[in-house]
N, C-alpha and C positions, 0 to 999 in steps of 0.2 A: 581806140581800143588799146589798152595797155599791152605790153609785149608778153606778159605773163598769161593773159587770157587769150591773146591772138593765136598762140600755138594750138589751142584746141579747136579752132575754126578754120584756119588757113594752113596749107601744107608748107612746111619749111624744107626747101630743096637744097639748102646749103649743106655742104659736107660736114659731118660731126668732127669736132676737134678730137684728136686721139687722146685717150685716157690711159692711165697707168694700169697695166695688167700683168700678172705673173706668167701668162701664156695663153695660147689659143685654146679656147675651151671646147672647140669642135674636135679636137685631136686627143688622143690618149696621152696622160702625162708622161708615160715612159718614152715618148717620141721626142720630148722636149730636149734641146741641147743644154749642156752644162755651161754655166756662165762663170766668168772670172771676175772676182770681186775687185772694184776699183780700190786703189790704195788711197783713200781719203777718209781717215778716221775722224770721229766726232770730237772736235776740240772745242776749246773755249771760243766765244765770239771774237772775231778779229777786231781788236782795239787799235786806234792810233797809237803808235808807239810813243810813250811818254819821254820826257827828258831824262837824261842819265843823272845819276847821283854825282854830287860834287865830292871832291876829296876833303873839303873842309867840313869838319863835324859841326861847327856853328851854323854854317850855311844849310846844311841838311836839317838841322834842328829848327831852324827858322822856316824852312819849307814845310816840315810836318805841322808846325803851329798854325801856319797860313792854310794849309790844306784843310785841317780839321777845325779851323776857326776857334782855336783854343781859348782866345779872349772872351768869346761869348758862349761857346758850347763846351759842355763838360763831357768827360768820358776817356780822353786820351791821356795815358800815363807815359811820362818820359822820366826815365830813372837813369841818372849818370853813374858811371862805374869806371874803376881803373883795372886794366887788363895787363898781365904779364909781370915779369921780374922788373924790368925798367918800365914803370907804369905808363900806360898809354891810355888816353882818355877815350872812353866809349859811352855808348847810350843804348838803352833798351826801350823800345816804344811797343806799347800794347793798349788795347781797349779794355776798360774795366767791364767786369761780368762776362767777357768773352773768353777769358783764358782761365786755366787752372793754376792759380798761383803757387801752390805747393809743388806742382809739377815743373813749373817755370823756374822755381828757385832751386830745386834739386838737380834738374838737367842742364840748366843754362847759367844761372847767375853764379851758383857756388863754384862750378868748374871754372868759369872764366875769371873769377876772382882769386881763387886758391890755388890753381894749377900754376906752377912756375913754367914760364914760356919765355923763349927768346923773342927779341923783336921781329925777326924774320918770319916767325910762326904767326904772331899777332897780326902782321901786315898781310897775311895770306888767308883769306876766307876759306879756301878749300882745305888748307892744312888745319885750321881751327875745327873744321867739321869732321875731319878724319881722325884727329888726335885728341880733341877736348870734348866736343859736343857729340859723344858717341851713344849717350843714352836717349837720344830723341831724334826725330826725322828733321833734317835740316838741309836747306839748299841755298845757294848764292844768287843774288840778283841785283842788277843795278838800274832796272827800269822803274821809274817813280810810279808809273801807273800800276804795274803789277805789285809793287810794294803796298800801294794803297789798298789794293783788292785783298792782299794778304792780311792786312790788319783788320779789314772789314769781315773777313771770314774766320776770325778767331785765332790767327797766328801772331807771333811777336816778331819783331825785327831788331837786329843787333847792328848798330852803326859804329864804325871805328874811325878815329880821326886819321886822316891821311890816306884813307882807303875809299875807293869809289864804288865799292860793291858792299851791299848789305847781306846779312845772314837771316833767312826766314826760318823760324823755329815753329814746328807744330806742337802747340800747347792749348789746343781748344779745350774749353771747360765750361760751356754753357749747360744749363739744366735740361735734362731730357727725361722722357718717360721710359720706364722699364717695359720689357716685353711682357705683354698680357694676352689674355684670350681675345679672339676676334669678337666683335660686337654684332656684326651684321650677317656674318656667315658661320653660324655656329654648326657644330657637328657633334654627334655622339661619340662616333669611332674615328680616330685619327688624330693628328697633332692639334694641340691646343694653343698654338702660338700664332700671334698676329703681328703685322707690321707696326712700327712706331714712327714717330716723326722724324727720327734721325736716320739719314740715308746710309751711314756707315753701318749702324746696326742692321738695317734691312739687308744691306748687301752680304753681311756675314750670315744671316739667316738663310739666304739663298745659296751661298757657297758651301754652306754646311751640308746641303742636300745635292749638290752637283760638285762632286769631288773630282773634277777633271780639269786638265790644263786647256781643254778645248773651249771652255767658257770664257767668252769675250765679254769685257766689261769696258765700254767706252764712256767717259765722263766729260761733262761740260757744264756751261752755265747758260741759262736762258733768263732774259729780262735785263734791261739796261740798269735799272735801279735796284730791283730785288735780287739780281744775280742768284737765282734759285738753281741748286744743284739738280742735274739730270743725269741718270746713268742708264745706258742702253745695254741690255743683256741678250746674248744669243749664242748658240753653239756654232762655231766657225765651220765644222764639217757637216752640219745638218741644215742650218737655216738657209733659205733661198737667198743668194747674194743680191738679187734685184730688190727683194723686200727689204734687206738690210740697208742697201744704198738708198732706197726711197725714204725710209724711216729717218736716215741720217740727214738726207736733203732737206726734208720738211723741218726737221729740228733746227738745223743751221740757218734756215731761212726766216725763222721767227724774229719779228722786230716789234718789240713791245717793251713797256717801262716795268710792268709788275706782274708777276705770277705768283700766286699764293698757294695753289693746290694743284693736284693732278687733274682736277676737273676742268680747270682753266686751260691747262696744256692740252687736254683731250679736245676741247673745242677749237683749238688752233690748228690741229693736225688732222682732224677727221675729214673724210671724203664728202659727207653729206651734212653740212651744218644745219639744214632745215628739215631733216628727217625726223619723223616722230620716233623711230626706233633708235636705239643706241648703236654706234658704229664700232666702238671700242669696248672691250671688257675691262672693268675695273674690279679689282679684288684686293682684299686685305689679308690674304693667306699666303705665306711663303711657300707652302707645299704645293699650292696650285700654280704659282709662278714657275717653281722649279719643273713641274710636271709639263707645263705648257712649253717652256723653252726646250725641254728635252724632246718634244714633238717636232720642233722646227719653228715655233712662234718667236716673235721678238717681244721683249717685255721692257717697259720703262719704269724705273724708280725715280720718284721726284722728292726732293728734300721738303721738310715741313709738312709732309702729309703721310698718312698711314694707309694710303691706297696705292697699288701699282697698277699700270696699264698693260694689257696684252693685246696684240695685234698681230694679224688681222682677226676680226671677231665675225663669227657667223651665228645664225639663229640657234643651232643646237647647243652652242657653248653657254647661252644665257639660260638654258633649261637644265644643264648639268650642275651638280654640286660636287665639291671636292670629295665628299664622303662617299660618293658612288665608286670611287677606286678602291676603297677599303672594305666594301661589302661584297659578298658573294654575288655572281652575276644574276641569279634569279631575283634576289632582292633589289639590286640596283635597277634592273629593267623594270620591275613592277613599279617602283617608286617614280621612275622617269615617266611612265605611262600616266601615272596619277598626275604629275606636273604638267604633261601635255594636255590632259583633260581639264585640269584646273585652269590653264591658260585660255583655252576656248570658252570655258564656262564664264570666267570673269570678264571675257570680251563680249560674249554674245547673249547671255542670259536675259538681262534687262530688256535689250532690244527685241529678242524673240517673244519675251511675255507681252510686250506692248503690241507687237505685230499680230500675234495670234488673237489677243483679246479684242483688237480693233477690226481686224480684216478676216481673220481665219478661224472663227469660232468652231467650225465643223471639224477642225483638227483635234479638238479636246473632247473626251468622252462627256456624254451628255450629263451623267451624275456629277462630274467634276465641274462642268460648266455651271450647273445650277448652284453648286456650292460656292463657287466664286462669285457668281452674280448675287447670292444671298448676302455675302459678306460685304459687297459693295453698294447695297442698297442706300445706306446712310452716308456714303462718301460723296461729298459735293464736288469733288475735283474729277476731271477726266483722267483716263489711265496714264497718259504720258506726263501729266502734271504731277500726278501722285508719285510716279517713279522718280521724277526729277527732284522732288521735294525730299524724298527718302535718300537718294544717292547724294545730294548735296549736303544733307544733314549728316550722313555718315562721313563725308569727306571733312567736314568741320571737326567732328569728334576725332577722326584720325589725326588732323593736323593739331588739334589742341593736346592730344596725348603725346605728340612729339615735343611740343614746346614748353609744356609745364614741367616742373621738377620731376626727376626721375622717380622719386619715392611714390609719388601719387599718380604719376602718368598712366600706368597700366590700369590702376583702379578707375580712374576717371573714364578711360576709354571704354571699359567693360560695363561699368554701372551706368554711365551716361547713356550708352547705347540701349541698355535694357530698360531704363527709366524712360527715355524719350520715346523708344518704340512702343512700350506699353501704354504710355499717356496718349500717344497719337492714335492708337487703336481705339482706346476708350473714348476719346473725343470724337471719333468718327472721321478723322482727317484721312487716314489711310486704312486700307484693308489689312486683315491678318495674313493673307497669303503673300502680300507685298513685303511684309516684314520677314517672311521666311525666304524669299527671293533675294532680298537685299543682304541678309545675313549670309546666305549661301554664296552669293557673289563675292562678298568681303572675305570670306573664308578661302575661296578659290584664289583670290588675288595674293592672299598671304602665302599660299603655298608655292608661289613663283619665287625661286631662290635668288634672283638678281634684282637689286633695288632699282636700277635704271629701267628694267623691263616692266616692273610694276607700275612705274610712272606712265610708260607708253600705253599699258592696258587701261589704266584708269582715264586717260584722256581720250583714247579711241572708243571706250565704252559709251561716252555721250554721243559720239558721232554715229554709232550704230543704233543707239537708242532713238535719235532724231530720224535716222533712215528708216527704221521700223514703224515709227509714228506717222510718217508721211506716205511711204510707198509699201509698207508691210514687208513680207518675206522677200518680194521682188527687190526692194531697195536695199536690204540687208545683203542679199546676194550680190547685187552690182557692187555695192561698196567693198564687200570682201574680196570680189575679183579685181577691182581697181587697185586696192591697196596691195594685194598679193602680186599683181603684175608689176606694180611700181617698185615693190622691193626686189622682184626678180631681176630687174634691169639695173640695179645698183651694186657697186662694189664697195668692199672695205679693204684698202690698201692692195687692189688688184685682184681680190678674191670675191666672187659673187656672194652676196650676203645670204642667200638661201642654199648655198652649197654645205654639205654634200648631197642635199635633197634634190636640188636642180642648179647647175647641170649635175647629174647623178655621178657620184664616184663612190664605189663599194667601200664601206668602212664599217668596222665592228664595234664602233662606239659613237653611235648617233643617237637614235632614241632607244634602241635595244643595245644593251651592253653585253657583248660576248665575253666568255671567260677571258682571264688575262693571258692564258697561254695560247688562246686562239687569235689574239690580235697581233698578227705578224708584221704589219705595215703601219708606217706613220700616215697621218691624213694626207691623201693625194691632192686635195684641193689647194693646199699651201705650197705645193711643188717642192718638197725638201730635197736636198741634195742626196741624202742617204734615206731612201724610202723604206728600208727594212729596219724595223724596230728591234727584232729579236731573231734568233735562229729558227729554222723551220721545225726544229724538234727541241723546245725548251724544256722538256720534261723527259729526259733520257732514262730515268728510273722507271717510267711507266711501262709495264709489259706490253701495253697496246701500241706503243710508239713504234717507229720504223727501225730504230737501232737501239734497243734497251741497253743500258749500261750493265755490264757484267762485273761482279765483284762481290766479295764478302764484306764482313764487318771491318777488316783491316783497311779496306779501301776508303772507309768513311773519314773524312777530315776531322780532326780532333785538335785540342789545344795542347796536347802533350808534345 
């Protein structure tokens, strides 16, 4: 018997291995001690230190040609130049299509060639940076490995004869997409900006919303070959230091060749890689990242991807939409309840239909049961096969609508579903009531705001369908309890996945959103250092408040 199945039949008396947690969930979070953050910032992966540069320009040029195999591989440009009043030979190296040539010429080439300099200045890289290369970001380095990485990331290096240090000049100029509207997290009210594939642009979008020196940004690289940029964002005075350190530890321990997207990084740091539900929230909206970081969460921005990661993630976060914060609280609460109903409807309706039709006909009114039976008289398939055919057909239509060109994709999805559904009913393959059920289930799944949670619902729907076909409502109930209990025992970065529902922690922004002025505290389940979000009296002008602000029109701030 395999170890995976043995645990269901034989008691395992070995003590469980300790898992990472933000605190004891049997106690109130106010009793937790404050932690001191270890001083171990997220840095670039530790490389074996390369050989130092030589003082000979010819030897350094030969090393670059050999390093980038210039005899067989194209791309590296080596431009010789003369520097200073008593001309000293130099060399600028950069990769084609990785640098902005006009920026390189204006900030580096022209000053080095045209500026009159003494030999002592030319021989001192730090003096060159301070006196000549003042219009660009530049640093000095003599490690060959770091110089190679600088070239690969879009920088140029300046080599000088007789000097064993090179100057790294920031002149990145690769093509990048401009800021555009989000594609998967659309909203009617609120910012209409989405992340791009450029991590610097994404960082600026977040910084613009969090104008505080307390915002910590730790940058590094992940992947031996890809050297993918990763930035970890958090508020130093708010985020739980244990959460920050655990995130940092997981990022630094990654040992892989290539990471292309935040989805790959998500799979490498999540707690439960075999869970059907997502463990980390992915978003393409900078306003949502800024809001979650302000609450005490940790965000990860990854280069070459338009999605950021927010952790830890709990089930209510996948039901929330960024637009909820911009709506008045009755509207936001109503929409959230609709999403919760849509989640359970998309998950359970097909299985409930099969279970009731096969085992529990007495639950349906007689007139409705006769109508359903009348529509199924010509259908040759049993109910479960009929539902499976329709669900698989709709999944094919949905996948085809995503893969075909954007112009005709929505048309194919809508027209294809209508035509196939009508043709299936007329051919007697499925009943009309099933077309209604399948369409309602699809609409409910589209109402779920998170893309990853939609996938979870689509997969679990078939499990509930089979459970209802074999065991009826009893099977659906058992499966629902098993999945819920399994999720209740799992954590996401030390936080129970079902919190703040269980273990219960009072919060004014779970499934019912309280007014903004009533949300006094940050989420207790992530154990932030500063648990108070705002003052106890955020509306001092309100006559009903405890201490109304007194003053006339002259006290109102103006631009005069």
